C-alpha positions, 0 to 999 in steps of 0.5 A: 430801144431801136429796132436795130438794137432789138435785132442785135440782142435777139441774134446775140441770145440766139447765138449764145443758145446755139453755142450752149446747145452745141456744147451740150451735144458735144458733151453727150457725144463724148460720153457715149463712147468715152475715150480709152487711152492706149495706156489704159489697156495693156496688151500683155507681156508679148506686146504683139499685134492685134487684128481689128476684124471688120465685116459687112453683113449680107446686103449691107455696104457699111462696115461693122466690127467683127472683133478685136483679136489679140494675136497672142492668145484666146480664152485667157481668163474665165470671166463671163460677159456681163451685159450690164458692164457695157450698158452705157455703150450698148446702143453703139455696140448694137449699131456698130458691133452687131451680130450679122443676121445671117449668123443666127446669133443674138448680139448678146451671144456674139458679144459674150463670145468676143469677150470670152475668146478675145477680150479676156486677153487684153490684160487688165481691160474691163469689158467696157474698156475692151468694147469701147476700144473696139468701137474707137478703133473701128471709127479710126480705121474703117477707111482701111477697108475702102474698095474691099467687101465682105471682111477686112482685117487690119493689123494694129501694133501695140500702140494701135497704129497700122502694122507695116506688114499687111 
């Protein structure tokens, strides 16, 4: 076999391996936070707005999630937070939906509060769906906080688009 053909075969094998690896990485990333479709989570009978509340912890410039708050109620059911229900996204929650150190509260305590007070009002949403939706919306709308610092609340319609009023 000529040297040119050998090099071409090696390049072909390397390219195929690289594409397979990229595909595997993409599959893993997609499974880290599985998409939640708008139809999967009902906003209840009122179909009023939500607030996507973002925060910057003291001394940090990155935006993290403070909460996803339905405007139509709080503490809608008595379902308790169960950390095992969000185990598949806990690493992302720890990074992007953490309790700021200045609040002196563990992440689990913070998430429990967010679920009990706000998540229970997204009718039919599981804990995994609620927190996954929050993470997705954070990723989509962090840019609305450009130029701000501290806190940033973004109004979202029932179809998860930015409200026309601010």
